[in-house]
C-alpha positions in Angstrom: -102.4 -72.1 100.8 -100.9 -68.6 101.1 -97.2 -68.1 100.5 -96.7 -67.7 104.2 -98.4 -71.0 104.9 -96.3 -72.7 102.2 -93.1 -71.3 103.8 -94.2 -72.5 107.3 -94.8 -76.0 105.8 -91.2 -76.1 104.5 -89.9 -74.9 108.0 -91.9 -77.8 109.6 -90.6 -80.3 107.0 -86.9 -79.4 107.7 -87.5 -79.5 111.5 -89.0 -83.0 111.1 -86.1 -84.2 109.1 -83.6 -83.0 111.7 -85.6 -84.3 114.7 -85.1 -87.7 116.4 -86.4 -90.4 114.0 -85.7 -88.1 111.0 -83.0 -88.3 108.3 -79.6 -89.3 109.6 -77.8 -87.2 107.0 -79.8 -84.1 107.7 -79.3 -84.6 111.4 -75.5 -84.6 111.0 -75.2 -81.3 109.1 -73.7 -78.2 110.6 -73.5 -74.5 109.5 -70.1 -75.2 108.0 -70.9 -78.6 106.4 -73.7 -77.1 104.3 -71.6 -74.3 102.8 -70.2 -76.2 99.8 -73.7 -77.3 98.8 -75.0 -73.7 99.2 -72.2 -72.4 96.9 -73.1 -75.1 94.4 -76.8 -74.1 94.4 -75.9 -70.4 94.0 -73.9 -71.3 90.9 -76.8 -73.4 89.6 -79.0 -70.3 89.9 -76.5 -68.3 87.8 -76.4 -71.1 85.2 -80.2 -71.2 85.0 -80.4 -67.4 84.5 -77.6 -67.6 81.8 -79.6 -70.3 80.0 -82.9 -68.4 80.5 -84.3 -71.7 81.8 -87.0 -70.4 84.1 -88.2 -73.8 85.2 -84.7 -74.6 86.4 -84.5 -71.2 88.0 -87.7 -71.9 90.0 -86.2 -75.2 91.2 -82.8 -73.7 92.1 -84.4 -70.8 94.0 -86.3 -73.4 96.0 -83.0 -75.1 96.8 -81.6 -71.8 98.0 -84.6 -71.2 100.2 -84.2 -74.8 101.6 -80.6 -73.9 102.6 -81.8 -70.8 104.4 -84.4 -72.8 106.3 -81.8 -75.5 107.0 -79.3 -73.1 108.4 -82.0 -71.4 110.5 -83.1 -74.8 111.9 -79.6 -75.6 113.0 -79.4 -72.2 114.7 -82.7 -72.9 116.4 -81.4 -76.3 117.8 -78.2 -74.7 118.9 -80.2 -71.9 120.7 -78.4 -69.3 118.5 -81.5 -67.6 116.9 -85.0 -68.4 115.5 -86.3 -68.1 112.0 -88.6 -65.3 113.1 -85.5 -63.3 114.0 -84.1 -63.8 110.5 -87.3 -62.6 108.9 -87.7 -59.6 111.3 -84.1 -58.7 110.7 -84.3 -58.6 106.9 -87.7 -56.8 106.9 -86.4 -54.1 109.2 -83.2 -53.8 107.2 -85.1 -53.3 103.9 -87.1 -50.5 105.5 -84.0 -48.8 107.0 -82.0 -49.1 103.8 -84.7 -47.5 101.6 -85.3 -44.1 103.2 -86.3 -42.9 99.8 -89.3 -45.2 100.0 -90.1 -45.5 103.7 -88.7 -42.2 104.8 -88.3 -38.6 103.6 -85.1 -38.9 101.5 -85.1 -38.7 97.7 -83.7 -41.0 95.1 -83.9 -39.7 91.5 -82.3 -42.9 90.0 -81.1 -46.3 90.8 -77.6 -44.9 91.6 -79.0 -42.6 94.3 -81.1 -45.5 95.7 -78.0 -47.6 96.0 -76.1 -44.6 97.4 -78.7 -44.3 100.2 -78.3 -48.0 100.9 -74.5 -47.9 101.1 -74.6 -44.7 103.3 -77.0 -46.2 105.8 -75.2 -49.5 105.9 -71.9 -47.8 106.5 -73.4 -45.9 109.5 -75.1 -49.0 110.9 -72.0 -51.2 110.7 -69.8 -48.4 112.2 -67.2 -49.1 109.5 -64.0 -47.1 109.1 -63.8 -47.3 105.4 -66.4 -47.2 102.6 -64.6 -50.3 101.1 -65.3 -52.4 104.2 -67.7 -55.3 103.9 -66.7 -56.6 100.5 -65.7 -60.3 101.3 -62.1 -61.1 100.4 -63.3 -64.6 99.4 -65.5 -63.2 96.5 -64.3 -64.1 93.0 -61.7 -61.5 92.0 -63.8 -59.9 89.2 -66.9 -59.5 91.4 -64.8 -58.1 94.3 -63.1 -55.6 92.0 -66.4 -54.4 90.6 -67.9 -54.1 94.1 -64.9 -52.1 95.4 -65.2 -49.8 92.5 -69.0 -49.4 93.0 -68.5 -48.5 96.7 -65.9 -45.9 95.8 -68.2 -44.4 93.2 -71.0 -43.8 95.7 -68.8 -41.2 97.4 -67.8 -39.6 94.1 -64.5 -41.4 93.4 -65.4 -42.1 89.8 -65.0 -40.9 86.2 -67.8 -38.6 84.8 -67.1 -39.8 81.3 -66.1 -43.1 79.8 -63.1 -41.5 78.0 -61.3 -41.4 81.3 -61.6 -45.1 81.7 -60.4 -45.7 78.1 -57.4 -43.5 78.8 -56.6 -45.6 81.9 -56.9 -48.9 80.0 -54.5 -47.7 77.3 -52.2 -46.4 80.0 -52.2 -49.8 81.8 -51.8 -51.7 78.6 -48.6 -49.7 77.8 -47.4 -50.4 81.3 -47.9 -54.1 80.7 -45.7 -53.8 77.6 -43.0 -52.0 79.5 -43.1 -54.5 82.3 -42.8 -57.3 79.8 -39.6 -55.8 78.5 -38.0 -55.8 82.0 -38.4 -59.5 82.3 -39.4 -59.1 86.0 -42.3 -61.5 86.6 -43.6 -59.7 89.7 -43.8 -56.4 87.9 -45.6 -58.0 84.9 -48.1 -59.7 87.2 -48.8 -56.4 89.0 -49.4 -54.5 85.7 -51.6 -57.2 84.2 -53.7 -57.0 87.4 -54.0 -53.2 87.0 -55.1 -53.7 83.4 -57.8 -56.2 84.4 -59.0 -53.9 87.2 -59.3 -51.1 84.6 -61.3 -53.3 82.2 -63.6 -54.2 85.1 -64.1 -50.4 85.6 -65.2 -50.2 81.9 -67.8 -53.0 82.5 -69.0 -51.3 85.7 -69.4 -47.9 83.9 -71.8 -49.6 81.4 -73.5 -51.5 84.3 -72.3 -54.8 82.9 -71.3 -57.5 85.5 -67.6 -58.3 84.6 -67.9 -61.8 86.1 -70.9 -62.6 83.9 -69.1 -61.3 80.7 -66.1 -63.5 81.4 -68.2 -66.5 82.2 -70.0 -66.1 78.9 -66.7 -65.7 77.1 -65.5 -68.9 78.7 -68.6 -70.7 77.4 -68.2 -69.3 73.9 -64.5 -70.3 73.8 -65.4 -73.8 75.0 -68.1 -74.2 72.3 -65.9 -73.0 69.5 -62.9 -75.1 70.6 -65.1 -78.2 70.7 -66.1 -77.5 67.1 -62.4 -77.5 66.2 -62.0 -80.9 67.9 -65.1 -82.2 66.1 -63.8 -81.1 62.7 -60.5 -82.9 63.1 -62.2 -86.0 64.4 -64.4 -85.9 61.3 -61.3 -85.7 59.2 -59.7 -88.6 61.1 -56.8 -86.4 62.1 -55.5 -86.1 65.7 -55.8 -82.5 66.8 -52.2 -82.7 68.2 -51.0 -83.0 64.6 -52.8 -79.9 63.4 -51.1 -76.6 62.9 -52.2 -73.4 64.5 -53.1 -72.1 61.1 -55.4 -75.0 60.4 -57.1 -74.7 63.8 -57.5 -70.9 63.4 -59.1 -71.3 60.0 -61.8 -73.5 61.5 -62.2 -71.1 64.5 -62.7 -68.1 62.1 -65.1 -70.1 60.0 -67.2 -71.0 62.9 -67.0 -67.4 64.2 -68.2 -66.0 60.9 -71.1 -68.5 60.8 -72.3 -67.4 64.2 -72.0 -63.6 63.7 
């Protein structure tokens, strides 16, 4: 079977599940009811990539495709649109958004290719701001990086990383000053500015800030569990341990893994 035939087979399976005599659960689903499951599958894709588990990635990508087909079948039944329109739309969009491949524009590097994409998209959507189109519901680190990227495509960016470092030090000093005022709202604002500046550093080096924090969370979790295991081995409740004792185990584990 070709890839196209396999895709058509999946479309028919989903249609059968939602047809009379099919699966009661599948028949009850709506565009909105499927969203929590779709979000879960998206995070499972991220986890598979982080773990470099390509078998899991293959499976999770299949689940994502299933959700796409499921949503399209709901739309078909509701006379909203057909799967063919979805495929035509994305194919046409890929051609329009890549004038450096399918047209006469040039793109010397990935930045210029993305710049072409953003410029074309801005015109197509008839947007008033280059920052439009970044969902408010995105995780804050991802949204911050996307906003910065969009601004950079029109030249609002540092040419050298030193400018970002200066901004980080500036924001850090403002956090210290805000702390001394004992005004919570001011401190909260300055910490936000500091985080935004750090995201800019990650963006400059083409590092996804959300990914780095997720990996840092994982590393912290693993190391803290080792502390818990050590005190369990000693027969001592961790609540009775001093910070110095916990830190000594932390640093020891850190040294072993570096």
